[in-house]
C-alpha positions in Angstrom: -5.6 -18.6 -0.9 -4.7 -18.8 -4.6 -1.1 -19.8 -5.7 -0.5 -16.4 -7.3 -1.1 -14.5 -4.0 1.6 -14.0 -1.4 0.8 -13.4 2.2 2.7 -14.0 5.4 3.0 -12.3 8.8 5.6 -9.9 7.4 4.0 -8.9 4.1 0.7 -7.5 3.0 -1.2 -9.0 0.2 -0.4 -7.0 -2.9 -2.2 -6.9 -6.3 -1.3 -5.0 -9.4 -4.3 -3.4 -11.1 -4.5 -4.2 -14.8 -6.9 -5.7 -17.2 -5.8 -9.3 -16.4 -6.3 -9.0 -12.7 -9.4 -6.8 -12.9 -11.3 -9.4 -14.9 -10.3 -12.2 -12.5 -10.6 -10.1 -9.3 -13.3 -12.4 -7.9 -10.6 -15.0 -7.5 -8.4 -12.6 -5.4 -9.5 -12.1 -1.8 -9.3 -8.5 -0.7 -5.7 -7.4 -1.3 -4.2 -5.0 1.3 -2.6 -2.9 -1.4 -3.5 -2.4 -5.1 -0.8 -0.8 -7.2 -1.4 1.1 -10.5 1.6 -0.7 -12.1 3.9 -3.5 -11.2 6.8 -2.8 -8.9 9.0 -5.7 -7.8 11.2 -3.5 -5.6 8.3 -2.3 -3.3 7.9 -4.2 0.0 5.1 -3.7 2.4 3.6 -4.8 5.7 0.2 -4.0 7.1 -1.0 -4.0 10.7 -4.5 -3.3 11.9 -4.7 -1.2 15.2 -7.8 -0.4 17.2 -8.2 3.0 15.5 -6.0 2.8 12.4 -4.5 0.8 9.6 -0.7 1.1 9.5 1.3 0.3 6.4 5.1 0.1 6.1 6.5 0.6 2.6 10.1 0.0 1.7 11.6 0.7 -1.8 14.4 -1.9 -2.0 15.3 -0.8 -5.5 18.1 1.5 -6.8 15.5 3.7 -8.6 12.9 6.1 -7.2 9.3 4.9 -7.2 6.0 6.9 -7.2 3.1 4.4 -7.4 -0.5 5.3 -7.0 -1.9 2.8 -4.6 -5.2 1.8 -3.1 -5.0 0.8 0.5 -7.6 -1.5 2.1 -9.0 0.5 5.1 -12.2 1.8 6.6 -10.4 5.1 7.4 -10.8 8.2 5.5 -7.7 10.2 6.3 -4.2 9.2 5.4 -0.9 10.4 6.9 2.6 9.7 5.6 5.2 9.4 8.3 8.9 9.7 7.7 10.5 7.4 10.2 13.9 9.0 9.9 12.8 12.6 10.6 9.5 12.1 12.4 7.7 14.4 10.0 4.1 13.7 9.1 2.6 14.8 5.8 -1.0 14.8 4.7 -1.1 13.4 1.1 -3.9 14.0 -1.4 -6.1 11.1 -0.7 -9.5 9.9 -2.0 -11.6 7.5 0.0 -14.2 5.1 -1.2 -16.0 2.3 0.5 -13.4 0.3 2.3 -10.3 1.9 0.6 -8.1 5.0 0.4 -6.2 5.9 -2.7 -2.9 7.8 -2.5 0.3 8.4 -4.4 3.5 7.6 -2.5 6.9 8.8 -3.6 9.9 6.8 -2.4 13.6 7.5 -3.1 15.9 4.5 -3.6 16.1 2.4 -0.4 13.7 4.7 1.4 11.0 3.7 3.9 7.7 5.4 4.7 4.9 4.6 7.1 1.3 5.3 6.0 -1.3 5.6 8.7 -5.0 5.6 7.7 -7.6 6.6 10.3 
């Protein structure tokens, strides 16, 4: 693992997509989440289940956040779960080989679960 990557049992490997990381992407081993722009307030955790990839996102910042993100998954359909209300939403998602791209809107200090099947 390269020194610029962060991974542990409680966090997914995150990468910000820009020209600097795109040109050196061979050095980065399959990040779990790729963000369209840097977001230091976004925390995430990924778990692989038998039939789904489950991502937990937490905006620990005082400002709302709406990143477009690419999630590493073989699934094709994403669901956004609100852990507070139990509501499930079907976001607009595009899937490509081994990844699903969605936009996730988080209010300040809000948590969402994204399930990709």
